[in-house]
C-alpha positions as CSV (number, residue, x, y, z in Angstrom):
1,M,90.6,70.6,110.2
2,N,92.0,71.4,113.6
3,I,91.4,68.6,116.1
4,G,89.8,71.0,118.5
5,N,86.8,71.4,116.1
6,L,85.8,67.8,116.5
7,R,82.9,66.8,118.8
8,G,83.9,65.8,122.3
9,I,87.5,67.1,122.1
10,N,88.0,70.0,124.5
11,E,91.1,72.0,125.0
12,K,92.6,69.5,127.5
13,R,92.0,66.6,125.2
14,A,93.4,68.5,122.3
15,K,96.7,68.9,124.2
16,D,96.7,65.2,125.0
17,F,96.3,64.4,121.4
18,K,99.1,66.8,120.5
19,R,101.4,64.7,122.8
20,L,100.6,61.8,120.5
21,G,101.5,63.9,117.5
22,A,98.0,64.7,116.3
23,T,97.0,68.3,116.0
24,D,94.6,68.0,113.0
25,T,92.4,65.4,111.3
26,A,95.2,64.5,108.9
27,D,97.4,63.5,111.8
28,L,94.5,61.8,113.6
29,V,93.7,59.4,110.7
30,R,97.4,58.4,110.8
31,L,97.3,57.7,114.5
32,F,97.3,54.0,113.7
33,P,96.3,51.3,116.2
34,R,99.2,49.8,118.1
35,A,97.2,46.5,118.5
36,Y,93.8,45.0,117.8
37,L,91.7,43.1,120.4
38,D,90.0,40.0,119.1
39,M,86.8,40.3,121.3
40,T,86.1,36.6,120.7
41,N,89.4,35.6,122.4
42,R,89.0,36.5,126.1
43,A,91.3,34.8,128.6
44,R,90.5,33.0,131.9
45,V,92.8,34.3,134.6
46,R,93.5,30.8,136.1
47,E,94.9,29.7,132.7
48,L,97.4,32.6,132.2
49,F,101.1,32.1,132.2
50,H,103.8,34.6,133.3
51,N,104.5,37.2,130.6
52,D,101.5,36.4,128.6
53,T,99.6,39.3,127.0
54,A,95.9,38.8,127.6
55,L,92.5,40.4,127.2
56,V,90.5,39.8,130.4
57,A,86.8,40.5,131.2
58,C,86.4,41.0,134.9
59,R,84.8,43.0,137.7
60,L,86.7,45.8,139.4
61,V,86.2,45.4,143.1
62,S,88.4,48.1,144.8
63,V,91.3,50.5,144.3
64,E,94.1,51.1,146.7
65,P,95.4,54.7,147.4
66,V,98.4,55.6,145.3
67,R,101.6,54.5,147.1
68,Y,105.0,56.3,146.7
69,T,108.2,54.1,146.9
70,G,111.2,56.3,146.1
71,R,110.5,57.9,142.8
72,V,107.9,55.3,141.8
73,K,104.2,56.0,142.1
74,L,102.3,52.7,142.4
75,L,98.6,52.3,141.7
76,R,96.9,49.0,142.4
77,A,93.3,47.8,141.7
78,W,91.8,44.5,142.8
79,L,89.8,42.5,140.2
80,E,87.7,39.4,140.2
81,Q,86.8,36.8,137.6
82,D,84.7,33.7,138.2
83,G,85.7,33.7,141.9
84,D,89.5,34.3,141.2
85,T,90.9,37.4,142.7
86,F,93.9,39.2,141.0
87,S,95.3,42.7,140.7
88,A,96.2,45.3,138.1
89,V,99.2,47.6,138.9
90,W,100.3,50.8,137.2
91,F,103.7,52.4,137.6
92,N,103.9,56.2,137.5
93,M,100.3,56.6,136.3
94,P,98.5,58.0,139.4
95,Y,96.2,60.0,137.1
96,L,94.3,56.8,136.2
97,A,92.9,56.5,139.7
98,P,89.8,58.7,139.2
99,R,88.8,56.5,136.2
100,L,88.7,53.3,138.1
101,K,85.2,52.8,139.5
102,A,83.6,49.5,140.7
103,G,82.0,47.7,137.8
104,E,82.6,45.4,134.7
105,Y,85.7,46.1,132.6
106,L,87.9,44.7,129.9
107,F,91.6,44.8,130.9
108,Y,94.4,44.2,128.4
109,G,98.1,43.9,129.4
110,R,101.1,41.8,130.3
111,V,100.7,39.1,133.0
112,Q,102.9,38.6,136.0
113,N,102.3,35.2,137.5
114,R,104.8,34.7,140.3
115,Y,104.3,32.4,143.3
116,G,100.6,31.9,142.4
117,Q,99.7,35.7,142.5
118,V,98.5,37.0,139.1
119,S,98.8,40.7,138.2
120,L,98.3,42.7,135.0
121,V,101.1,45.2,134.6
122,N,100.2,48.7,133.3
123,P,97.1,47.4,131.4
124,S,94.8,49.4,129.3
125,F,91.2,49.1,130.3
126,E,87.6,50.3,129.5
127,P,84.2,49.7,131.0
128,I,82.0,47.0,129.3
129,D,79.0,48.8,127.9
130,R,76.3,46.1,128.0
131,N,74.1,48.1,125.6
132,A,76.8,48.3,122.9
133,R,79.2,45.4,123.3
134,L,82.4,45.7,121.4
135,K,82.7,43.0,118.7
136,G,85.2,41.6,116.2
137,L,88.5,43.3,115.8
138,V,88.7,46.4,118.0
139,P,91.6,48.9,117.6
140,V,93.8,49.8,120.6
141,Y,95.5,53.2,120.4
142,R,98.3,54.8,122.3
143,L,96.9,57.0,125.0
144,S,98.1,60.2,126.8
145,G,96.7,62.1,129.8
146,S,92.9,62.2,129.9
147,L,92.4,60.2,126.7
148,T,90.6,56.9,126.8
149,Q,90.2,54.3,124.0
150,R,86.6,55.5,123.5
151,V,87.6,59.1,123.0
152,V,90.3,58.2,120.6
153,R,88.1,55.9,118.6
154,D,85.4,58.5,118.3
155,G,87.9,61.2,117.3
156,V,89.4,58.9,114.6
157,S,86.0,58.1,113.3
158,Q,85.1,61.8,112.9
159,A,88.5,62.5,111.3
160,L,88.0,59.8,108.7
161,R,84.7,61.4,107.7
162,A,86.3,64.9,107.6
163,E,89.5,64.0,105.6
164,S,89.8,63.8,101.8
165,F,92.3,61.1,100.8
166,H,94.5,61.9,97.8
167,S,97.0,59.5,96.3
168,I,100.1,60.9,94.6
169,I,100.6,57.7,92.7
170,P,99.7,58.6,89.1
171,P,96.1,57.6,88.1
172,E,97.5,55.7,85.1
173,L,99.5,53.5,87.4
174,Q,96.6,53.1,90.0
175,K,94.5,51.8,87.2
176,K,97.2,49.6,85.6
177,Y,98.0,47.9,88.9
178,A,94.4,47.8,90.2
179,L,95.1,49.7,93.4
180,S,92.2,50.2,95.8
181,P,91.2,53.8,96.8
182,L,93.3,55.2,99.6
183,K,90.2,56.2,101.5
184,E,88.9,52.6,101.7
185,A,92.3,51.5,103.1
186,F,92.2,54.1,105.9
187,Y,88.7,53.1,106.9
188,A,89.6,49.4,106.9
189,V,92.7,49.9,109.1
190,H,90.8,51.7,111.8
191,A,87.7,49.4,111.7
192,P,88.7,46.1,110.0
193,K,86.0,43.5,109.6
194,T,88.6,40.7,109.2
195,R,92.3,40.1,109.5
196,E,92.5,39.7,105.7
197,E,90.9,43.1,105.2
198,L,93.3,44.6,107.7
199,L,96.4,43.2,105.9
200,K,95.2,44.4,102.5
201,A,94.5,47.9,103.8
202,S,97.9,48.0,105.5
203,D,99.6,47.1,102.2
204,R,97.8,49.8,100.4
205,I,98.7,52.5,103.0
206,A,102.3,51.3,103.1
207,L,102.5,51.3,99.3
208,E,101.6,55.0,99.2
209,E,104.2,55.8,101.8
210,Y,107.0,53.8,100.2
211,F,106.2,55.4,96.8
212,M,106.8,58.9,98.4
213,L,109.9,57.7,100.3
214,L,111.5,56.1,97.2
215,S,110.6,59.1,95.1
216,A,112.4,61.3,97.7
217,F,115.4,58.9,97.6
218,K,115.6,59.3,93.8
219,L,115.5,63.1,94.0
220,I,118.0,63.4,96.9
221,K,120.6,60.9,95.5
222,G,120.9,62.4,92.1
223,D,124.0,61.3,90.0
224,K,126.8,60.2,92.3
225,N,129.1,58.8,89.6
226,E,131.7,61.7,89.7
227,A,135.2,61.9,88.3
228,R,138.2,61.6,90.6
229,L,140.0,64.9,91.3
230,R,143.0,63.6,93.4
231,R,145.5,60.8,93.0
232,Y,146.4,58.3,95.7
233,S,150.1,57.5,95.8
234,V,150.0,54.5,98.2
235,T,151.3,51.2,96.8
236,G,149.9,47.7,97.1
237,Q,153.0,46.7,99.0
238,E,152.6,49.5,101.5
239,V,149.0,48.3,102.1
240,A,150.1,44.8,102.7
241,E,152.7,46.0,105.2
242,F,150.0,48.0,107.0
243,E,147.8,44.9,107.4
244,K,150.5,43.3,109.6
245,R,149.8,45.9,112.3
246,F,146.7,43.8,113.3
247,A,147.0,40.9,115.6
248,F,145.3,38.6,113.1
249,T,145.6,37.6,109.5
250,F,143.0,39.1,107.2
251,T,140.4,36.6,105.9
252,D,139.8,36.0,102.3
253,G,136.7,38.3,102.6
254,Q,138.7,41.1,104.2
255,Q,141.4,40.8,101.5
256,A,138.8,41.0,98.8
257,A,137.2,44.1,100.4
258,V,140.6,45.8,100.7
259,R,141.2,45.1,97.0
260,D,137.8,46.7,96.1
261,I,138.7,49.8,98.0
262,Y,142.2,50.0,96.6
263,N,140.9,49.5,93.0
264,N,138.3,52.3,93.6
265,L,140.9,54.7,94.9
266,V,143.3,54.3,92.0
267,S,140.5,54.4,89.4
268,P,139.3,57.6,87.6
269,V,135.9,57.6,89.4
270,R,135.5,58.5,93.1
271,M,134.4,55.8,95.5
272,N,130.9,55.6,97.0
273,R,130.8,52.1,98.6
274,L,128.8,50.2,101.1
275,L,130.8,47.6,103.1
276,Q,128.5,45.2,104.8
277,G,129.5,42.1,106.9
278,D,128.2,40.0,109.6
279,V,129.0,40.5,113.3
280,G,132.7,40.0,113.9
281,S,133.6,39.8,110.2
282,G,136.4,42.4,110.6
283,K,134.8,45.4,108.8
284,T,136.6,47.9,111.0
285,A,140.1,46.6,110.1
286,V,139.1,46.9,106.4
287,A,138.0,50.5,107.0
288,L,141.2,51.4,108.8
289,T,143.2,50.0,105.9
290,G,141.2,52.4,103.6
291,I,142.1,55.3,106.0
292,F,145.7,54.3,105.7
293,M,145.6,54.5,101.9
294,A,144.4,58.1,102.3
295,V,146.8,59.4,105.0
296,K,149.8,57.6,103.4
297,S,148.9,59.5,100.3
298,G,149.1,62.8,102.2
299,F,145.3,63.4,102.7
300,Q,143.0,63.7,105.7
301,A,140.5,61.1,106.7
302,V,137.4,61.0,109.0
303,Y,135.8,58.1,110.9
304,L,132.2,58.9,111.9
305,S,130.4,56.8,114.6
306,P,126.7,56.9,115.6
307,T,127.3,57.2,119.4
308,E,129.9,58.7,121.7
309,V,130.4,55.3,123.4
310,L,131.4,53.8,120.0
311,A,133.3,56.9,118.9
312,A,135.5,56.8,122.1
313,Q,136.2,53.1,121.4
314,N,137.1,53.8,117.8
315,Y,139.3,56.7,118.8
316,A,141.4,54.5,121.1
317,L,141.7,52.0,118.3
318,L,142.8,54.6,115.8
319,Q,145.5,56.0,118.2
320,R,146.9,52.5,118.6
321,I,146.9,51.5,114.9
322,F,148.2,54.9,113.7
323,P,150.9,55.9,116.2
324,E,152.8,58.0,113.6
325,Y,149.7,60.0,112.6
326,R,147.8,62.8,114.4
327,V,144.4,61.5,115.5
328,G,141.7,63.9,116.8
329,Y,138.4,63.3,118.6
330,L,135.2,65.4,118.2
331,A,131.9,64.7,119.9
332,G,128.9,66.6,121.2
333,G,130.1,65.9,124.8
334,S,133.6,67.2,124.2
335,P,134.5,70.4,126.2
336,A,134.0,73.7,124.4
337,K,137.7,74.5,124.5
338,E,138.7,71.1,123.2
339,K,136.2,71.4,120.3
340,R,137.6,74.8,119.3
341,E,141.2,73.5,119.3
342,I,140.3,70.4,117.3
343,K,138.4,72.5,114.7
344,E,141.3,74.9,114.3
345,A,143.8,72.0,114.0
346,L,141.6,70.4,111.4
347,A,141.4,73.5,109.2
348,A,145.1,74.0,109.5
349,G,145.8,70.4,108.4
350,E,147.4,69.5,111.7
351,I,145.1,66.5,112.2
352,D,145.4,63.6,109.9
353,I,142.5,61.5,111.1
354,L,139.4,62.7,112.9
355,C,137.2,60.4,114.9
356,G,133.8,61.7,116.0
357,T,130.0,61.5,116.1
358,H,127.3,63.6,114.5
359,A,129.3,66.7,115.8
360,V,131.5,66.3,112.7
361,L,128.6,67.2,110.5
362,Q,128.3,70.7,111.9
363,S,128.9,73.5,109.5
364,D,131.9,75.0,111.3
365,V,133.9,71.8,111.1
366,R,136.3,72.3,108.1
367,F,139.2,70.2,106.8
368,Q,142.2,71.3,104.9
369,N,142.5,68.3,102.6
370,L,139.8,65.7,103.4
371,A,139.9,62.8,100.9
372,F,138.4,59.7,102.7
373,C,135.3,59.3,104.9
374,V,134.2,56.3,106.8
375,C,130.6,56.2,108.1
376,D,130.4,53.5,110.7
377,E,127.1,51.6,111.3
378,Q,125.4,53.0,108.2
379,H,122.0,51.8,109.4
380,R,122.1,54.6,112.0
381,F,122.6,57.3,109.4
382,G,120.8,58.4,106.3
383,V,121.3,59.7,102.8
384,A,121.3,63.4,103.7
385,Q,123.8,63.0,106.5
386,R,126.0,61.0,104.2
387,N,125.8,63.8,101.7
388,I,126.7,66.4,104.3
389,L,129.8,64.4,105.3
390,S,130.9,64.0,101.6
391,E,130.6,67.8,101.2
392,K,133.3,68.4,103.9
393,G,135.9,67.9,101.1
394,E,135.9,68.2,97.4
395,N,134.8,65.1,95.6
396,I,135.9,62.8,98.5
397,D,135.7,59.0,98.7
398,V,133.1,57.6,101.0
399,L,133.0,54.2,102.6
400,V,129.8,53.4,104.6
401,M,129.6,50.3,106.7
402,S,126.7,48.2,108.1
403,A,126.8,45.4,110.6
404,T,123.1,44.9,110.1
405,P,123.0,42.3,107.3
406,I,120.7,43.8,104.7
407,P,118.8,41.4,102.4
408,R,120.0,41.9,98.8
409,T,116.5,43.0,97.7
410,L,116.4,45.9,100.2
411,S,120.0,46.9,99.6
412,L,119.3,47.3,95.9
413,I,116.4,49.6,96.7
414,F,117.8,51.8,99.5
415,Y,121.5,51.7,98.5
416,G,121.1,51.7,94.8
417,D,123.6,54.6,94.4
418,L,126.4,52.6,96.2
419,D,128.7,49.8,95.1
420,I,128.3,47.0,97.6
421,T,131.1,44.9,99.1
422,T,130.1,42.0,101.4
423,I,132.4,40.1,103.8
424,K,130.9,36.7,104.4
425,D,133.6,34.9,106.3
426,K,134.8,35.4,109.9
427,P,138.2,35.3,111.6
428,R,139.1,31.7,112.3
429,E,139.9,32.3,116.0
430,R,136.3,33.4,116.7
431,Q,134.2,30.8,118.5
432,E,130.5,30.1,117.6
433,I,128.1,31.5,120.2
434,S,125.6,28.9,121.6
435,T,122.0,30.1,121.7
436,S,119.4,28.7,124.1
437,L,115.7,29.5,124.8
438,I,115.2,29.6,128.5
439,P,111.7,28.7,129.8
440,E,110.3,30.4,133.0
441,R,111.0,27.3,135.1
442,K,114.7,27.5,134.3
443,Y,115.1,31.2,135.0
444,D,116.5,30.8,138.5
445,D,119.0,28.2,137.2
446,M,120.1,30.6,134.6
447,L,120.7,33.3,137.1
448,E,122.7,30.9,139.3
449,Y,124.9,30.1,136.2
450,V,125.5,33.8,135.6
451,R,126.5,34.2,139.3
452,N,129.0,31.3,139.0
453,E,130.5,32.6,135.8
454,V,131.0,36.2,137.0
455,H,132.7,34.9,140.1
456,Q,135.2,33.3,137.7
457,G,135.9,36.7,136.0
458,K,133.4,36.6,133.2
459,Q,130.9,39.3,132.4
460,A,127.3,39.4,131.2
461,Y,124.7,41.6,129.5
462,F,121.0,41.7,130.5
463,V,119.0,43.4,127.7
464,C,115.4,44.4,127.5
465,A,113.5,46.6,125.0
466,K,112.3,49.6,126.9
467,I,113.3,52.1,129.6
468,D,109.8,52.5,131.2
469,D,107.1,49.8,131.1
470,D,104.5,52.3,130.0
471,E,102.4,49.9,128.0
472,G,102.8,46.9,130.3
473,Q,104.0,44.7,127.5
474,V,107.8,44.3,128.0
475,T,110.1,44.1,130.9
476,S,111.4,47.6,131.9
477,V,115.1,48.0,132.2
478,T,114.8,50.0,135.4
479,E,112.5,47.4,136.9
480,L,114.8,44.6,135.8
481,F,117.9,46.4,137.2
482,E,116.3,46.7,140.7
483,E,115.0,43.1,140.6
484,L,118.4,41.6,139.6
485,R,120.3,43.6,142.3
486,G,117.9,42.2,144.9
487,R,118.2,38.6,143.6
488,L,122.0,38.6,143.1
489,P,123.3,40.9,145.9
490,D,126.9,39.5,145.5
491,V,127.0,40.6,141.8
492,R,127.9,44.1,140.7
493,F,125.3,45.5,138.3
494,A,125.4,48.7,136.1
495,L,122.5,50.3,134.3
496,L,122.7,51.7,130.8
497,H,119.9,53.2,128.6
498,G,119.4,55.7,125.8
499,R,118.0,58.5,128.0
500,M,121.3,58.8,129.9
501,K,123.7,61.6,128.8
502,E,126.4,60.5,126.4
503,K,129.1,61.2,129.1
504,E,127.2,59.0,131.6
505,K,126.9,56.2,129.0
506,S,130.6,56.4,128.1
507,E,131.6,56.3,131.8
508,V,129.4,53.2,132.5
509,M,130.8,51.4,129.4
510,E,134.4,52.2,130.3
511,A,133.8,51.1,133.9
512,F,132.3,47.8,132.6
513,K,135.3,47.2,130.3
514,R,137.6,47.8,133.3
515,K,135.6,45.1,135.1
516,E,134.3,47.4,137.8
517,Y,130.9,45.8,137.1
518,D,130.1,42.2,136.5
519,C,126.9,42.7,134.6
520,L,125.4,45.4,132.5
521,V,121.6,45.8,132.4
522,S,120.8,47.7,129.3
523,T,118.4,48.6,126.5
524,T,119.5,48.1,122.9
525,V,122.0,50.9,123.0
526,I,124.7,48.2,123.2
527,E,123.4,46.7,119.9
528,V,126.3,47.7,117.7
529,G,130.1,48.1,118.0
530,I,130.6,47.5,121.7
531,D,133.6,45.2,122.2
532,V,134.3,43.7,125.7
533,P,136.2,40.4,125.2
534,S,135.5,39.2,128.8
535,A,131.7,39.5,128.3
536,T,130.6,35.9,127.5
537,I,126.9,35.9,128.4
538,M,124.0,37.7,126.6
539,I,120.6,37.5,128.2
540,I,117.7,39.0,126.2
541,Y,114.2,39.5,127.8
542,N,111.0,39.3,125.7
543,A,113.1,38.1,122.8
544,E,110.0,37.5,120.7
545,R,109.6,41.3,120.4
546,F,112.9,41.8,118.6
547,G,113.6,41.1,115.0
548,L,116.0,38.3,114.1
549,S,118.6,40.7,112.8
550,Q,118.5,42.8,115.9
551,L,118.8,39.7,118.1
552,H,121.7,38.6,116.0
553,Q,123.4,42.0,116.6
554,L,122.8,41.8,120.3
555,R,124.2,38.2,120.3
556,G,127.3,39.5,118.6
557,R,128.2,41.6,121.6
558,V,129.6,38.4,123.2
559,G,132.0,35.9,121.6
560,R,134.5,38.8,121.1
561,G,137.3,36.9,122.8
562,S,138.6,33.3,122.9
563,E,136.2,32.1,125.6
564,K,133.1,30.1,125.0
565,S,130.0,32.4,124.9
566,W,126.3,32.0,125.4
567,C,123.1,33.8,124.4
568,F,120.0,33.1,126.5
569,L,116.6,34.1,125.0
570,L,113.7,34.6,127.4
571,V,110.3,34.4,125.7
572,G,107.4,36.3,127.2
573,G,104.7,35.4,124.6
574,G,104.1,35.3,120.9
575,G,103.0,31.7,120.6
576,E,104.2,29.3,117.9
577,T,105.2,32.1,115.5
578,A,107.7,33.5,118.0
579,L,109.1,30.1,118.8
580,E,109.5,29.5,115.0
581,R,111.5,32.7,114.6
582,L,113.7,32.2,117.6
583,G,114.3,28.6,116.5
584,V,115.8,30.0,113.3
585,L,118.1,32.2,115.4
586,K,119.1,29.2,117.5
587,S,119.9,27.1,114.4
588,T,122.3,29.5,112.6
589,T,124.8,32.3,113.2
590,D,124.7,33.4,109.5
591,G,123.4,37.0,109.7
592,F,122.5,37.2,106.0
593,K,120.4,34.0,106.2
594,L,118.7,35.5,109.3
595,A,118.0,38.8,107.6
596,E,116.3,37.1,104.7
597,K,114.3,35.0,107.1
598,D,113.4,38.0,109.2
599,L,112.1,39.8,106.1
600,E,110.0,36.8,105.2
601,L,108.5,36.3,108.7
602,R,108.0,39.9,109.8
603,G,107.6,41.8,106.6
604,S,109.3,45.1,105.8
605,G,107.3,47.1,108.3
606,D,109.4,45.9,111.2
607,F,112.6,45.7,109.2
608,L,112.5,49.4,108.3
609,G,112.2,52.3,110.7
610,T,112.7,56.0,110.8
611,R,113.9,58.8,113.1
612,Q,112.5,62.2,112.3
613,S,112.1,61.4,108.6
614,G,108.4,61.5,108.4
615,K,105.9,60.5,111.1
616,F,103.8,58.5,108.7
617,L,106.5,55.9,108.0
618,S,107.2,55.4,111.7
619,D,103.5,55.1,112.4
620,I,102.9,52.4,109.7
621,K,105.4,50.2,111.6
622,N,102.4,49.4,113.8
623,L,100.8,47.8,110.8
624,R,101.9,44.5,109.1
625,Y,102.5,44.4,105.4
626,S,104.4,42.1,103.1
627,T,107.9,42.6,101.5
628,E,106.2,42.7,98.1
629,V,104.9,46.2,99.0
630,I,108.5,47.5,98.6
631,F,109.0,45.8,95.3
632,L,105.8,47.2,93.9
633,A,106.6,50.7,95.2
634,K,110.0,50.5,93.5
635,K,108.4,49.4,90.3
636,L,105.8,52.2,90.5
637,T,108.4,54.9,91.2
638,D,110.7,53.7,88.4
639,E,107.9,53.8,86.0
640,A,106.6,57.2,87.2
641,F,110.0,58.8,86.9
642,E,110.8,57.1,83.5
643,R,107.6,58.3,82.0
644,R,107.5,61.6,84.0
645,L,104.0,60.8,85.2
646,N,102.6,63.4,87.6
647,F,106.2,64.3,88.2
648,E,105.9,67.9,89.6
649,E,103.3,66.8,92.2
650,I,105.4,63.8,93.1
651,K,108.4,66.0,93.5
652,R,106.5,68.6,95.6
653,V,104.8,66.2,97.9
654,S,107.6,63.7,98.5
655,M,110.3,66.4,99.1
656,L,108.0,68.4,101.4
657,K,107.4,65.3,103.5
658,Y,111.0,64.1,103.3
659,E,113.1,67.2,102.9
660,N,115.1,66.2,105.9
661,L,115.7,62.6,105.0
662,K,118.3,62.1,107.8
663,D,117.5,58.9,109.6
664,V,116.0,56.3,107.4
665,V,117.3,53.2,109.2
666,L,117.3,49.4,109.1
667,N,116.3,47.7,112.3
């Protein structure tokens, strides 16, 4: 049913729902809450700490006119609770002003408590209706435009009654494994009576989605065990000589990985291998050795990177390591003339090694004799993209790499078609990175330490999770950038985030590497592959909002040289659970141990994510469900495929939903 047919949803509200991705009732029931308010847990303002996230019952006293400071539109309201006066501020949300009338409200948002002045930053809010008080666990949804929590809750309630919920898990398996009806799960997720009911419902919805996802994986992957069509002529002695080009001796793990690749390439079956290793384990050197095996045998090779920043870095490395070979570069930001010349040279066989981004996957990029593909940072690419890359040549060998340590259980499920090589040791010259949790009272001391270090020629990263603080729950990178420039005027800061154009990002990174800036204030775009040896300090804001594996990746951006390096974690909330998780990060630098612990503590919902591979899977990340859900989904799909249960419907529905399975990623 079209969303405009629901009671209370006019044309304007329908457009606002569309911005949230909901155009019909099927979409609306999958607009899962981003949080739940426990109405029994209301905070007292005088007891709040800086960066807490709190639910506050209070009286709205007055609203100031919207102020314009540069490009920022600031809206402020004054609130009162038990004689304590405090404020709520919204950045770039002037449209909220007409909704703020004097009266009793519930406000929910991040707390700023500086110098005794309390503010709620970009909080959500709603009037307290004394005739129908909200009770128990109340869902909080993402909003847009004119939408309020009441409007969304009412719309979802109508959509739940209008929708029919059909599971594609075969009835035989639903009965065998005592699965609850899908309809009950959706009702419970949007209106849970208890936390236990919410968790069970989340598991059931996630199980349905993973069943579809894993079915699509099975159908897309097919049989990858293909016979080799070309012979490699490179010898083991030549490979050993090539390794001497690096300024370090290969570790035992690197040597074992090179042997795996060499044995693959001289075997009668083509290579389809995942190379995973912890931060700084030397995967790139191993991949370049594989490329050497191909070009030394007279074939072409390609090195694919997820971003232009990383691709440019790898291009410079390839040129240095392969001076006797012709290396080309192709990215979306390359000039049109340069792209055309590169494509012509590739097709003519005049380029031996191509380094590039997703631009390499375009249909007009053709090779004369492509034999070897390296797909860097596999967790940023997906099955279909990998297949496109492998189709650039006939029966080519593929090496995909991941710096995100993948728990063995997940790798068996999502990379079941690949042979897996793991590098577990690190180069001996790499120093361990010290990790510290920084409380609010030590924040100024930490900034002074950074100032002293950069004045001695060191560099630092400041990382936070978002570009704009639209939900008031994490520090905004733009807000942080301005604050740091004001507090440390003698330090040169640069800003980097994902909404910048690729050329701008590359220019900022290159300037940072040339030491034109002392500190880089960034979102997680620096998470992988960035190598700046003089950067020795990593500062992560709201660290409790990141997974352990992602924090470990960010931490790995320092410690790239011989200098002692530090990672400072700033905690904005999360209670004992957050401190437990971050304590694990502090106690070990083993990425694989951290990945297993991350999976145990957070569940698979946070560990797995998607980009454009199905809205449903990205939406259920808002829910929490256990790792066992994936194992059960795997068991169900294996059994359904083996017994051909409900097979045609499974094929139709899963492939319709995931026909462009491009970006299933691991966070």
